[in-house]
Rosetta silent file (secondary structure, phi, psi, omega in degrees, C-alpha in Angstrom):
SEQUENCE: MTSSIDTDTLSEVLNGLRQPQKTLSPKFFYDARGSDLFEQITRLEEYYPTRTEVGILTEHGPKLGKAIGPDAVIVEFGAGNLEKIRLLLDVLERPKAYIPIDISEEHMTEAAAVLAKEYPGQRIEPVAGDYTKPLDLPAWAMAEGVHRVGFFPGSTIGNFHRDEAVTFLQTARQILGGGDLVIGIDLHKDPSVLNLAYNDPAGVTAAFNLNMLSNLNSLVGANFDLTKFAHHAFYNEELGRIEMHLVSQQAQTINIDGAPIPFAADETIHTECSYKYTPESIEKLATAAGWKVGQSLFDERRWFSLHYFEAA
SCORE:     score description
SCORE:     0.000 S_00000001
   1 L     0.000  140.722  173.342  -34.612  -39.362   61.002 S_00000001
   2 L   -62.494  132.542 -173.808  -33.673  -42.727   59.509 S_00000001
   3 L   -62.800  -32.990 -173.636  -31.634  -41.931   56.330 S_00000001
   4 L   -76.995  -11.099 -170.818  -33.718  -44.375   54.140 S_00000001
   5 L   -88.462  125.469  175.982  -37.042  -42.664   54.901 S_00000001
   6 L   -61.838  117.898  178.922  -38.389  -40.174   52.193 S_00000001
   7 H   -59.285  -38.652  177.801  -38.809  -36.806   53.987 S_00000001
   8 H   -65.140  -44.512  174.935  -41.905  -35.828   52.018 S_00000001
   9 H   -57.889  -48.481 -177.901  -43.569  -39.102   52.816 S_00000001
  10 H   -62.056  -46.471 -178.237  -42.725  -38.850   56.574 S_00000001
  11 H   -55.667  -50.564 -177.133  -43.976  -35.231   56.521 S_00000001
  12 H   -64.356  -34.836 -176.844  -47.264  -36.144   54.868 S_00000001
  13 H   -74.515  -41.348 -179.481  -47.900  -39.078   57.200 S_00000001
  14 H   -70.923  -36.641 -178.972  -47.185  -37.115   60.397 S_00000001
  15 H   -60.584  -44.338 -178.973  -49.245  -34.221   59.247 S_00000001
  16 H   -60.425  -41.339 -177.796  -52.190  -36.476   58.511 S_00000001
  17 H   -82.228    2.977  175.615  -52.010  -38.167   61.869 S_00000001
  18 L  -107.670    3.265  174.399  -51.801  -34.910   63.729 S_00000001
  19 L   -78.541  153.339  173.329  -55.144  -33.649   62.402 S_00000001
  20 L   -53.050  -41.890  163.539  -58.166  -33.729   64.724 S_00000001
  21 L   -96.454  105.267 -176.081  -59.572  -36.380   62.473 S_00000001
  22 E   -63.185  133.180 -176.119  -56.475  -38.514   61.746 S_00000001
  23 E  -134.415  144.834  171.963  -56.213  -39.082   57.980 S_00000001
  24 L  -132.097  144.310  179.490  -53.976  -41.080   55.563 S_00000001
  25 L   -73.689  143.070  177.054  -53.942  -41.057   51.810 S_00000001
  26 H   -59.565  -22.853 -178.740  -55.285  -44.100   50.025 S_00000001
  27 H   -59.276  -24.986  178.887  -51.987  -44.214   48.057 S_00000001
  28 H   -74.943   -3.789  172.625  -50.439  -45.826   51.126 S_00000001
  29 H   -68.425  -20.116 -160.489  -52.568  -48.999   50.562 S_00000001
  30 L  -106.750   68.121  158.881  -50.407  -49.955   47.676 S_00000001
  31 L   -89.633 -170.251 -172.783  -47.292  -51.819   48.488 S_00000001
  32 H   -63.125  -42.688 -178.622  -46.895  -55.233   46.766 S_00000001
  33 H   -69.231  -36.859  179.018  -49.124  -56.926   49.339 S_00000001
  34 H   -68.446  -37.899  176.300  -51.813  -54.159   49.220 S_00000001
  35 H   -67.086  -36.901  179.670  -51.909  -54.334   45.415 S_00000001
  36 H   -67.150  -39.735  175.837  -52.364  -58.133   45.650 S_00000001
  37 H   -59.730  -43.237 -179.785  -55.150  -57.687   48.246 S_00000001
  38 H   -61.908  -36.422  178.240  -56.914  -55.203   46.064 S_00000001
  39 H   -62.948  -38.713  175.938  -56.790  -57.645   43.146 S_00000001
  40 H   -59.938  -42.556 -179.151  -58.499  -60.116   45.493 S_00000001
  41 H   -60.493  -43.382 -176.347  -61.155  -57.535   46.327 S_00000001
  42 H   -60.059  -20.721 -177.923  -61.942  -57.034   42.674 S_00000001
  43 L  -100.855    3.034  174.992  -62.869  -60.689   42.289 S_00000001
  44 L   -72.799  145.785 -177.846  -65.298  -60.774   45.237 S_00000001
  45 L   -58.804  -40.559 -179.808  -68.827  -61.366   44.593 S_00000001
  46 L   -72.823  -17.889 -179.697  -69.856  -58.372   46.713 S_00000001
  47 L   -95.211   97.833 -168.123  -67.586  -55.967   45.051 S_00000001
  48 H   -85.179  -17.962 -176.179  -69.446  -54.960   41.885 S_00000001
  49 H   -62.157  -42.178 -177.609  -67.301  -52.088   40.423 S_00000001
  50 H   -64.276  -51.835 -179.966  -64.698  -54.082   38.687 S_00000001
  51 H   -70.357  -28.591  175.296  -66.843  -56.536   36.949 S_00000001
  52 H   -71.143  -36.948  171.454  -69.391  -53.995   36.070 S_00000001
  53 H   -66.549  -40.485  178.313  -66.771  -51.669   34.514 S_00000001
  54 H   -65.071  -35.204  176.720  -65.287  -54.627   32.632 S_00000001
  55 H   -63.220  -40.884  177.290  -68.774  -55.366   31.301 S_00000001
  56 H   -62.406  -44.230  176.769  -69.097  -51.820   30.056 S_00000001
  57 H   -63.944  -41.554  178.889  -65.669  -52.003   28.394 S_00000001
  58 H   -67.140  -46.704 -179.283  -66.485  -55.354   26.748 S_00000001
  59 H   -68.751  -43.745 -168.964  -69.878  -54.171   25.489 S_00000001
  60 H  -107.395    5.106 -176.311  -69.067  -50.629   24.585 S_00000001
  61 H   -51.129  -44.958  174.416  -65.284  -50.845   23.822 S_00000001
  62 H   -54.571  -36.518 -176.301  -65.611  -50.282   20.065 S_00000001
  63 H   -66.670  -39.282  176.126  -67.363  -47.027   20.677 S_00000001
  64 H   -68.654  -37.717  177.038  -64.423  -45.854   22.796 S_00000001
  65 H   -58.033  -44.036  178.232  -61.910  -47.195   20.241 S_00000001
  66 H   -66.562  -36.158  177.058  -63.642  -45.170   17.553 S_00000001
  67 H   -66.276  -39.321 -177.315  -63.654  -41.963   19.787 S_00000001
  68 H   -74.196  -36.582 -177.647  -60.000  -42.326   20.526 S_00000001
  69 L    74.040  179.092 -173.700  -58.991  -43.000   17.002 S_00000001
  70 L   -71.904  156.247  163.114  -55.797  -44.431   15.514 S_00000001
  71 L    67.374   39.774  177.226  -52.070  -44.041   16.672 S_00000001
  72 E   -90.604  148.286  172.104  -52.914  -42.939   20.234 S_00000001
  73 E   -99.727  119.039  174.609  -50.490  -42.985   23.154 S_00000001
  74 E   -92.004  117.758  174.250  -52.468  -44.359   26.274 S_00000001
  75 E  -107.097  109.951 -174.525  -51.474  -43.091   29.628 S_00000001
  76 E   -98.690  123.472  176.970  -52.999  -45.063   32.495 S_00000001
  77 E   -88.921  123.173 -173.321  -53.142  -43.392   35.857 S_00000001
  78 L    62.680   62.598 -170.644  -52.759  -45.818   38.785 S_00000001
  79 L   -71.365  -22.810 -178.906  -52.325  -48.818   36.526 S_00000001
  80 L    46.784 -118.247 -177.600  -52.124  -51.489   39.125 S_00000001
  81 L   -81.239   -3.697 -176.688  -52.400  -55.011   37.588 S_00000001
  82 L    59.849   27.931 -178.334  -52.973  -53.644   33.986 S_00000001
  83 L   -68.431  -51.557 -173.975  -56.009  -55.915   33.696 S_00000001
  84 L   -66.820  -30.881 -179.984  -58.370  -53.356   32.102 S_00000001
  85 H   -53.955  -34.602 -178.488  -55.917  -51.896   29.656 S_00000001
  86 H   -57.758  -40.470 -176.390  -56.138  -55.155   27.712 S_00000001
  87 H   -72.084  -30.882  174.268  -59.869  -54.463   26.941 S_00000001
  88 H   -77.344  -42.696  174.232  -58.834  -51.014   25.616 S_00000001
  89 H   -58.839  -38.290 -178.052  -55.893  -52.055   23.584 S_00000001
  90 L   -61.253  -22.576 -174.554  -57.941  -54.680   21.879 S_00000001
  91 L  -107.591   -5.106  179.895  -60.342  -52.180   20.416 S_00000001
  92 L   -85.489  151.921 -177.270  -57.774  -49.435   19.357 S_00000001
  93 L   -96.428  108.419  176.791  -56.499  -48.937   15.897 S_00000001
  94 L    54.399   50.111 -179.918  -52.666  -49.074   15.852 S_00000001
  95 L   -52.084  127.397 -175.494  -52.110  -47.819   19.378 S_00000001
  96 L   -67.103  -46.848 -177.415  -48.689  -45.966   19.342 S_00000001
  97 E  -166.328  169.110  178.627  -47.670  -46.823   22.850 S_00000001
  98 E  -133.332  126.073 -174.402  -48.887  -47.548   26.396 S_00000001
  99 E  -124.528  102.581  177.598  -47.521  -45.728   29.392 S_00000001
 100 E   -84.993  135.822  173.066  -48.664  -47.153   32.802 S_00000001
 101 E  -119.246  126.667 -178.358  -48.150  -44.882   35.844 S_00000001
 102 E  -152.073  147.274  174.196  -48.185  -46.370   39.325 S_00000001
 103 L   -72.427  -31.408 -177.891  -46.715  -45.698   42.856 S_00000001
 104 L   -91.058   85.211 -167.605  -46.034  -49.303   43.296 S_00000001
 105 H   -58.069  -47.822 -175.089  -43.043  -49.742   40.937 S_00000001
 106 H   -59.695  -48.918  178.680  -42.304  -53.385   41.496 S_00000001
 107 H   -60.487  -43.333  178.882  -45.809  -54.562   41.090 S_00000001
 108 H   -65.703  -44.044 -178.459  -46.300  -52.476   37.982 S_00000001
 109 H   -63.140  -40.685 -178.167  -43.017  -53.528   36.349 S_00000001
 110 H   -65.970  -37.926 -178.682  -43.872  -57.155   36.771 S_00000001
 111 H   -71.907  -40.945  174.887  -47.367  -56.719   35.320 S_00000001
 112 H   -57.499  -35.260  176.953  -45.885  -54.669   32.381 S_00000001
 113 H   -69.507  -37.990  174.334  -43.576  -57.573   31.544 S_00000001
 114 H   -64.737  -42.147 -178.384  -46.470  -59.951   31.322 S_00000001
 115 H   -63.865  -41.285 -179.125  -48.407  -57.518   29.218 S_00000001
 116 H   -58.240  -33.366  179.664  -45.416  -57.132   26.857 S_00000001
 117 H   -72.621  -35.532 -178.154  -45.423  -60.891   26.141 S_00000001
 118 H   -71.293  -33.439 -178.772  -49.197  -60.739   25.337 S_00000001
 119 L  -119.755   71.006 -174.612  -48.725  -57.794   23.020 S_00000001
 120 L   -63.652  133.960 -177.461  -45.430  -58.272   21.163 S_00000001
 121 L    96.433  -24.986 -178.137  -44.450  -55.215   19.261 S_00000001
 122 L   -79.126  121.529  176.705  -46.526  -52.866   21.425 S_00000001
 123 E   -66.038  118.309  178.825  -44.406  -50.100   22.961 S_00000001
 124 E  -124.504  123.462 -178.288  -44.853  -50.266   26.802 S_00000001
 125 L  -140.290   95.041  179.005  -42.899  -47.891   28.926 S_00000001
 126 L   -68.650  147.039  174.175  -43.923  -47.780   32.699 S_00000001
 127 E  -121.481  113.979  179.366  -43.468  -44.573   34.689 S_00000001
 128 E   -86.552  128.302 -179.591  -43.130  -45.041   38.471 S_00000001
 129 L   167.872  169.282 -179.951  -44.543  -42.089   40.425 S_00000001
 130 L   -83.055  103.314 -177.288  -47.397  -40.393   42.371 S_00000001
 131 L   -69.333  -11.799  179.486  -49.886  -39.616   39.491 S_00000001
 132 L   -82.607    0.500  177.245  -51.736  -37.075   41.740 S_00000001
 133 L  -121.531  149.107  176.925  -48.727  -34.706   41.306 S_00000001
 134 L   -49.039  133.694 -177.155  -47.257  -33.214   38.294 S_00000001
 135 L  -150.857  156.528 -172.407  -44.808  -35.685   36.599 S_00000001
 136 L   -96.844  130.685  172.483  -43.014  -35.925   33.281 S_00000001
 137 L   -85.079  167.113  173.617  -43.902  -38.372   30.619 S_00000001
 138 L   -53.745  144.488 -179.140  -41.222  -39.521   28.232 S_00000001
 139 H   -54.336  -42.036  178.945  -40.123  -36.925   25.782 S_00000001
 140 H   -57.893  -37.253 -176.666  -41.102  -38.855   22.774 S_00000001
 141 H   -76.457  -15.845  177.616  -44.701  -39.085   24.060 S_00000001
 142 H   -95.494    3.745 -179.554  -44.893  -35.392   24.509 S_00000001
 143 L   -57.282  150.839  172.800  -43.791  -34.600   20.897 S_00000001
 144 L   -59.666  133.166  179.006  -45.972  -32.297   18.832 S_00000001
 145 L    93.018  -11.696  177.183  -48.753  -34.127   17.036 S_00000001
 146 L   -79.291  125.025 -178.073  -48.867  -37.015   19.352 S_00000001
 147 E   -86.220  103.793 -178.031  -52.393  -37.892   20.450 S_00000001
 148 E  -101.610  135.134 -176.411  -52.338  -38.770   24.124 S_00000001
 149 E  -131.106  116.424  171.811  -55.311  -40.197   25.914 S_00000001
 150 E   -69.561  148.478  177.231  -55.481  -40.735   29.629 S_00000001
 151 E  -133.989  115.642  179.351  -57.051  -43.870   31.085 S_00000001
 152 E  -129.492   80.978 -178.257  -58.392  -43.735   34.718 S_00000001
 153 L   -84.176 -173.435  172.214  -60.731  -46.716   35.343 S_00000001
 154 L    75.311    4.194  178.259  -61.955  -48.156   38.521 S_00000001
 155 L    67.301   19.398  175.883  -63.710  -45.101   39.962 S_00000001
 156 H   -54.903  -27.043  178.780  -60.488  -44.024   41.726 S_00000001
 157 H   -59.143  -23.108 -177.653  -61.745  -40.531   41.166 S_00000001
 158 H   -75.503  -12.988  177.397  -64.260  -41.229   43.961 S_00000001
 159 H   -77.147  -13.090  175.097  -61.355  -41.466   46.437 S_00000001
 160 L   -89.789  143.045  164.425  -60.872  -37.748   46.096 S_00000001
 161 L   -60.143  156.549 -172.521  -62.871  -35.007   47.862 S_00000001
 162 H   -57.808  -38.352  179.426  -64.757  -32.996   45.347 S_00000001
 163 H   -68.898  -35.571  178.706  -62.214  -30.111   45.320 S_00000001
 164 H   -69.751  -33.002  175.754  -59.382  -32.645   45.146 S_00000001
 165 H   -59.078  -44.039  179.916  -61.105  -34.405   42.272 S_00000001
 166 H   -65.430  -41.579 -178.835  -61.125  -31.178   40.226 S_00000001
 167 H   -66.252  -41.361 -179.012  -57.390  -30.594   41.092 S_00000001
 168 H   -62.757  -46.590  177.622  -56.496  -34.148   40.016 S_00000001
 169 H   -59.071  -33.265  175.828  -58.297  -33.736   36.738 S_00000001
 170 H   -72.379  -40.239  171.151  -56.518  -30.526   36.099 S_00000001
 171 H   -52.192  -48.043 -175.597  -53.195  -32.306   36.968 S_00000001
 172 H   -61.926  -41.862  175.274  -54.047  -35.020   34.589 S_00000001
 173 H   -59.660  -35.221  176.452  -54.562  -32.467   31.889 S_00000001
 174 H   -71.714  -45.058  177.972  -51.202  -30.977   32.597 S_00000001
 175 H   -60.145  -42.493 -175.112  -49.450  -34.425   32.536 S_00000001
 176 H   -81.023  -13.745 -179.979  -51.044  -35.314   29.285 S_00000001
 177 L    59.540   44.471 -172.516  -50.255  -31.901   27.854 S_00000001
 178 L   103.827 -170.604  178.660  -53.646  -31.782   26.190 S_00000001
 179 L    95.240 -160.619 -174.175  -55.537  -34.837   24.827 S_00000001
 180 E  -127.566  179.814 -178.193  -58.522  -36.690   26.164 S_00000001
 181 E  -150.118  125.037  171.649  -59.371  -38.985   29.088 S_00000001
 182 E   -92.272  119.762 -170.656  -61.299  -42.257   29.494 S_00000001
 183 E  -135.609  135.442  175.647  -62.507  -42.261   33.148 S_00000001
 184 E   -94.301  130.937  177.425  -64.611  -44.788   35.236 S_00000001
 185 E  -134.061  126.541  178.278  -67.039  -43.344   37.810 S_00000001
 186 E   -75.410  150.072 -172.887  -69.220  -45.097   40.339 S_00000001
 187 E  -113.694  154.297  176.380  -72.817  -44.067   40.602 S_00000001
 188 L   -60.359  145.833 -179.616  -75.288  -43.594   43.485 S_00000001
 189 L  -162.578 -179.893  178.842  -77.233  -46.758   44.357 S_00000001
 190 L   -52.307  123.164 -176.156  -78.815  -48.484   47.195 S_00000001
 191 H   -58.680  -21.844  177.321  -76.693  -48.048   50.367 S_00000001
 192 H   -68.821  -33.551  175.490  -77.103  -51.757   51.235 S_00000001
 193 H   -64.730  -43.080 -178.372  -75.261  -52.637   48.033 S_00000001
 194 H   -70.015  -45.153 -179.787  -72.475  -50.193   48.901 S_00000001
 195 H   -62.993  -39.952  177.515  -72.031  -51.256   52.483 S_00000001
 196 H   -67.961  -31.263  175.984  -71.698  -54.924   51.557 S_00000001
 197 H   -62.544  -26.974 -178.203  -69.149  -54.039   48.885 S_00000001
 198 L  -112.785    8.623  168.867  -66.776  -52.528   51.455 S_00000001
 199 L  -136.670   62.486 -176.903  -67.514  -55.078   54.168 S_00000001
 200 L   -72.191  139.717  178.882  -67.147  -58.445   52.587 S_00000001
 201 L   -50.510  -30.585 -175.842  -67.715  -61.472   54.754 S_00000001
 202 L   -74.025  -14.078 -177.643  -64.426  -62.918   53.845 S_00000001
 203 L    70.051   26.602  175.951  -62.543  -59.931   55.406 S_00000001
 204 H   -74.426  -33.375  175.625  -60.348  -59.174   52.396 S_00000001
 205 H   -62.391  -41.777  179.416  -61.322  -55.513   52.568 S_00000001
 206 H   -70.532  -31.203  173.967  -60.408  -55.365   56.149 S_00000001
 207 H   -66.982  -37.062  178.622  -57.022  -56.945   55.503 S_00000001
 208 H   -64.120  -48.604 -177.919  -56.420  -54.452   52.654 S_00000001
 209 H   -60.534  -48.406 -175.800  -57.286  -51.574   54.970 S_00000001
 210 H   -68.215  -23.925 -178.086  -55.078  -52.885   57.839 S_00000001
 211 H   -67.080  -24.246  176.751  -52.190  -53.550   55.463 S_00000001
 212 H   -55.806  -33.097 -178.927  -51.775  -49.784   55.077 S_00000001
 213 H   -74.237  -36.785  176.867  -50.346  -49.779   58.673 S_00000001
 214 H   -67.001  -37.642  173.688  -47.849  -52.519   57.796 S_00000001
 215 H   -61.861  -38.973  178.350  -46.805  -50.450   54.764 S_00000001
 216 H   -69.771  -30.275  174.565  -46.262  -47.446   56.913 S_00000001
 217 H   -61.940  -34.525 -179.512  -44.094  -49.440   59.344 S_00000001
 218 H   -80.574  -42.256 -176.554  -41.821  -50.071   56.408 S_00000001
 219 H   -67.443  -44.605 -169.794  -42.069  -46.658   54.762 S_00000001
 220 L  -129.000   24.509  175.554  -41.653  -44.269   57.699 S_00000001
 221 L    55.665   44.289 -177.909  -40.331  -46.476   60.515 S_00000001
 222 E   -87.145  162.782  175.275  -43.775  -46.682   62.364 S_00000001
 223 L  -129.533   50.122  175.827  -44.452  -49.354   64.892 S_00000001
 224 L   -65.212  132.916  169.805  -48.180  -49.992   64.315 S_00000001
 225 L  -101.493  111.661 -174.508  -49.455  -53.231   65.862 S_00000001
 226 H   -63.530  -26.083  175.871  -52.157  -54.369   63.422 S_00000001
 227 H   -71.583   -6.990 -179.717  -53.907  -56.398   66.083 S_00000001
 228 H   -98.934    7.354  179.521  -54.682  -53.211   67.933 S_00000001
 229 E  -132.327  154.745  176.923  -56.704  -51.627   64.998 S_00000001
 230 E  -139.776  147.481  177.806  -59.906  -52.825   63.266 S_00000001
 231 E   -71.535  132.948  176.480  -61.571  -52.080   59.893 S_00000001
 232 E  -138.068  119.786  177.824  -64.688  -49.986   59.824 S_00000001
 233 E  -131.969  142.286  179.812  -66.468  -48.978   56.595 S_00000001
 234 E  -159.681  164.558 -177.211  -69.924  -47.454   56.145 S_00000001
 235 E   -95.963  121.040  174.577  -71.971  -45.299   53.672 S_00000001
 236 E   -90.707   96.188 -173.545  -72.285  -41.637   54.677 S_00000001
 237 L   -59.772  -38.104 -175.148  -75.608  -40.704   53.048 S_00000001
 238 L   -69.358  -31.696  176.644  -75.299  -37.035   53.740 S_00000001
 239 L   -95.977   -2.662 -177.631  -71.988  -36.759   51.996 S_00000001
 240 L    60.548   44.510 -168.322  -72.762  -39.326   49.365 S_00000001
 241 E  -153.722  143.946  161.117  -69.643  -41.416   50.089 S_00000001
 242 E   -75.645  134.920  174.586  -68.330  -44.688   51.519 S_00000001
 243 E  -115.347  132.499  175.221  -65.982  -44.016   54.333 S_00000001
 244 E  -116.130  133.499  177.028  -63.174  -46.488   55.423 S_00000001
 245 E  -131.640  157.929  169.275  -61.529  -46.073   58.828 S_00000001
 246 E  -111.211  126.093 -176.187  -59.062  -47.885   60.994 S_00000001
 247 E  -109.168  126.359  177.831  -60.243  -47.893   64.649 S_00000001
 248 E   -69.681  124.443 -176.893  -57.807  -47.942   67.577 S_00000001
 249 L   -85.979    0.204  176.079  -59.047  -50.755   69.791 S_00000001
 250 L  -164.656  165.380  172.730  -57.378  -49.185   72.862 S_00000001
 251 L   -69.578  128.103 -176.279  -55.600  -46.065   74.081 S_00000001
 252 E  -156.557  167.048  178.233  -51.995  -46.304   72.655 S_00000001
 253 E  -129.734  127.416  179.927  -49.103  -44.245   71.372 S_00000001
 254 E   -99.668  141.430  179.925  -47.522  -44.951   68.046 S_00000001
 255 E  -110.770  123.456  177.251  -43.923  -44.119   67.332 S_00000001
 256 E  -122.908  107.203  177.973  -43.134  -42.910   63.809 S_00000001
 257 L    52.807   37.667  179.989  -39.419  -42.298   63.246 S_00000001
 258 L    93.836   -9.939 -179.005  -39.117  -41.053   66.934 S_00000001
 259 E   -98.573  124.909  178.651  -42.300  -38.938   66.846 S_00000001
 260 E   -84.050  138.814 -179.160  -45.024  -40.041   69.149 S_00000001
 261 E  -122.414   93.574 -176.499  -48.558  -40.221   67.895 S_00000001
 262 E   -67.621  143.988  173.226  -51.215  -40.722   70.686 S_00000001
 263 E  -123.655  127.886  161.981  -54.466  -42.586   69.998 S_00000001
 264 L   -72.407  157.093  168.097  -57.551  -42.563   72.226 S_00000001
 265 L   -52.978  132.451  177.222  -59.669  -45.750   72.528 S_00000001
 266 L    71.970    3.190  175.809  -61.993  -45.905   69.540 S_00000001
 267 L   -75.440  147.021 -174.602  -60.244  -43.055   67.742 S_00000001
 268 E  -115.572  156.871  167.281  -60.008  -43.531   64.003 S_00000001
 269 E  -106.993  120.189  178.644  -57.741  -42.977   61.038 S_00000001
 270 E   -77.562  112.624 -175.416  -59.810  -42.013   58.045 S_00000001
 271 E   -96.755  -35.132 -173.745  -58.143  -44.026   55.221 S_00000001
 272 E  -151.651  145.021  163.753  -60.499  -43.664   52.221 S_00000001
 273 E  -116.482  150.361  170.183  -63.509  -42.038   50.806 S_00000001
 274 E  -137.145   95.803 -177.767  -65.417  -43.374   47.791 S_00000001
 275 E   -77.501  143.057  175.333  -67.770  -40.716   46.538 S_00000001
 276 L  -106.611  141.527 -171.925  -70.678  -41.782   44.354 S_00000001
 277 E  -116.299  169.208  166.269  -71.809  -39.551   41.560 S_00000001
 278 L  -113.708  161.470  171.613  -74.867  -38.855   39.323 S_00000001
 279 H   -49.646  -42.535  179.342  -74.638  -37.931   35.643 S_00000001
 280 H   -61.860  -47.525 -175.341  -75.366  -34.343   36.597 S_00000001
 281 H   -66.852  -30.986  175.804  -72.615  -34.211   39.200 S_00000001
 282 H   -64.802  -42.244 -178.204  -70.124  -35.762   36.632 S_00000001
 283 H   -64.484  -42.679  179.487  -70.934  -33.135   34.154 S_00000001
 284 H   -65.457  -37.725  179.830  -70.278  -30.354   36.738 S_00000001
 285 H   -59.887  -54.748 -175.404  -66.950  -32.135   37.768 S_00000001
 286 H   -58.652  -42.312 -178.436  -65.707  -32.254   34.204 S_00000001
 287 H   -70.421  -33.793  177.508  -66.599  -28.601   33.491 S_00000001
 288 H   -60.845  -37.641 -174.595  -64.943  -27.392   36.717 S_00000001
 289 H   -91.141   -4.033  176.721  -61.703  -29.128   35.664 S_00000001
 290 L    94.371   18.045  176.748  -61.664  -27.793   32.061 S_00000001
 291 E  -112.178  168.615  173.388  -63.017  -30.872   30.351 S_00000001
 292 E  -132.612  143.502  177.906  -66.255  -31.565   28.451 S_00000001
 293 E   -76.115  113.981 -175.735  -68.088  -34.925   28.450 S_00000001
 294 E   -90.166  -48.495  175.698  -67.984  -36.506   24.946 S_00000001
 295 E  -131.646  146.494  169.525  -69.477  -39.905   25.584 S_00000001
 296 E  -129.004  127.698 -177.123  -71.143  -41.537   28.591 S_00000001
 297 E  -123.444  143.797 -173.922  -71.532  -45.296   28.790 S_00000001
 298 E  -131.748  160.423  161.968  -73.504  -47.289   31.492 S_00000001
 299 L   -82.128  164.471 -176.857  -74.299  -50.826   32.516 S_00000001
 300 L   -56.289  -39.003 -179.869  -77.980  -51.851   32.353 S_00000001
 301 L   -78.562  -10.067 -172.245  -78.529  -51.278   35.983 S_00000001
 302 L    55.644   46.046  177.806  -76.765  -47.822   35.850 S_00000001
 303 L   -91.497  -24.403 -173.334  -74.581  -48.825   38.781 S_00000001
 304 E  -141.742  162.862 -178.412  -71.403  -47.690   37.050 S_00000001
 305 E  -148.709  150.453  175.503  -70.232  -45.466   34.235 S_00000001
 306 E  -120.382  135.448 -176.937  -67.462  -44.826   31.729 S_00000001
 307 E  -130.230  142.237  178.818  -66.888  -41.393   30.301 S_00000001
 308 E  -105.882  102.468 -179.317  -64.840  -39.950   27.473 S_00000001
 309 E   -84.612  129.204  177.958  -63.672  -36.522   28.580 S_00000001
 310 E  -110.408  150.198  177.674  -62.405  -34.222   25.882 S_00000001
 311 E   -67.430  126.325  177.543  -60.207  -31.170   26.509 S_00000001
 312 L   -72.866    0.000    0.000  -62.475  -28.157   26.518 S_00000001
């Protein structure tokens, strides 16, 4: 094994690609280029979630600010470009600190530096890591009496299978050491709207999906040829989710740090799910993970939702 390769990452990738249905975690989308491509996706006309959630935050932000209260430490899971946190910080009373967590350290650090200039005097302390696993926040943030509030926008919760979503929400409670959570969740809607959102005519989502392979070439010493794979996304009505796949355009064998991974023609790698929820299924999800739903906020079409989960 090449010495610079993380053994846990290599093991996770190999295990996923050796399953009957080859699978990779969506976290592997997010190298610097992947983060940039996702930002481009959020600006596409067809991709409604970001602008709809921003609209909810803009219209109902004061309600969230009142629910959170003064002197809170905000902990954002999967912070990305830190765009939406501005809308939350602007409605908070004396926020004590902001802690963004993201696996893409370089991208997050650059975004945090920009945010610090916009909010002089605001304590901002990024934490690089995989927020789906237990990790430690700074000791000062975990002190007794500190009110910690998680922020998980973007409907990223939809990327988890139902049992995984419960596990993540339990992990979030553990990371926060109590406290509350503001979470964005995408809702059921016409499948034609969903299919277009994940198959934009400009091909940005396709480039984003394929970039995962480029990232793995760097991370685990793989030799994926991106021209031999294609993007495929569709709404699975039975399971209530969008599925994204990468389709092998021919029979081929990929080498990952010396380990051969064979592909049949038309065999796929399942790279992402995006589950869509109803208010009732959101309530069940929160309850199963030990939270209770305090507030629920919607856009006028009820395409998207923001919820304030309180520790049960």
